[in-house]
C-alpha positions as CSV (number, residue, x, y, z in Angstrom):
1,M,0.2,0.0,0.0
2,L,1.5,3.4,-0.9
3,R,1.1,6.9,0.6
4,K,-0.3,9.7,-1.3
5,V,-0.5,13.4,-0.3
6,F,-3.4,15.2,-1.8
7,L,-3.9,19.0,-2.2
8,D,-7.5,20.6,-2.2
9,I,-8.2,24.5,-2.3
10,M,-10.9,25.6,-0.6
11,P,-13.7,26.9,-2.1
12,D,-13.6,26.7,-5.6
13,G,-11.0,23.6,-6.2
14,K,-13.4,20.9,-6.9
15,L,-14.0,23.8,-10.0
16,Y,-10.3,22.8,-11.3
17,G,-10.3,19.8,-10.4
18,F,-8.7,19.4,-7.1
19,P,-8.3,17.3,-4.9
20,K,-5.5,16.3,-6.5
21,A,-2.1,14.3,-6.1
22,I,0.9,15.8,-4.8
23,P,3.8,14.8,-6.9
24,E,6.5,13.0,-4.3
25,H,9.5,15.8,-5.0
26,L,7.7,18.1,-3.7
27,I,6.8,16.0,-0.2
28,T,9.9,15.4,2.3
29,W,9.0,12.2,4.4
30,Y,10.0,12.5,8.0
31,G,8.8,8.9,8.8
32,G,6.0,6.8,10.0
33,N,3.1,9.6,8.4
34,D,4.7,12.4,9.1
35,Y,5.8,14.7,6.1
36,G,6.4,18.3,5.2
37,L,5.5,19.9,1.8
38,S,7.9,22.1,-0.4
39,P,6.7,26.0,-0.7
40,E,6.6,25.1,-4.3
41,V,3.7,23.6,-4.2
42,R,1.4,26.4,-4.2
43,K,3.7,27.4,-8.0
44,W,2.7,23.5,-8.9
45,A,-1.0,23.9,-8.2
46,S,-1.4,27.2,-10.0
47,E,1.2,27.1,-13.2
48,V,1.2,22.9,-13.5
49,E,-2.4,22.3,-12.3
50,G,-4.0,24.9,-13.7
51,Y,-5.1,26.5,-10.6
52,P,-5.6,30.1,-11.1
53,K,-3.1,32.6,-9.1
54,V,-4.6,34.0,-6.3
55,N,-2.8,36.4,-3.1
56,G,-4.4,34.3,-0.2
57,K,-7.4,36.1,0.3
58,N,-10.5,33.8,1.3
59,V,-8.7,31.0,0.0
60,S,-7.6,27.5,2.2
61,F,-4.7,25.6,0.5
62,C,-5.1,22.4,2.5
63,H,-3.6,18.6,2.5
64,Y,-4.2,15.3,3.6
65,I,-2.7,11.8,3.5
66,E,-4.3,8.1,2.2
67,D,-3.3,5.5,1.2
68,Y,-3.1,4.6,-2.4
69,R,-3.7,1.3,-4.1
70,G,-2.1,1.5,-7.9
71,L,-2.7,-0.4,-10.3
72,E,0.4,-2.3,-10.0
73,N,-1.2,-3.8,-7.0
74,E,-4.6,-5.2,-8.3
75,D,-5.2,-8.8,-8.5
């Protein structure tokens, strides 16, 4: 079972397809389920994943971890 960290953006992230899995190169794993995110996550969300650039007013970025079963693990 793999762990994936997902980013969601409130209030309108769903209009842009969020929550989305954050690429591994933007996550620092500390052990277990402890992790940290690179400051580049906002840049990734806006420049790569299409979320409009915002100044942070009335916008909340949130992230969470889930166990993820990839296609390689399916029977």
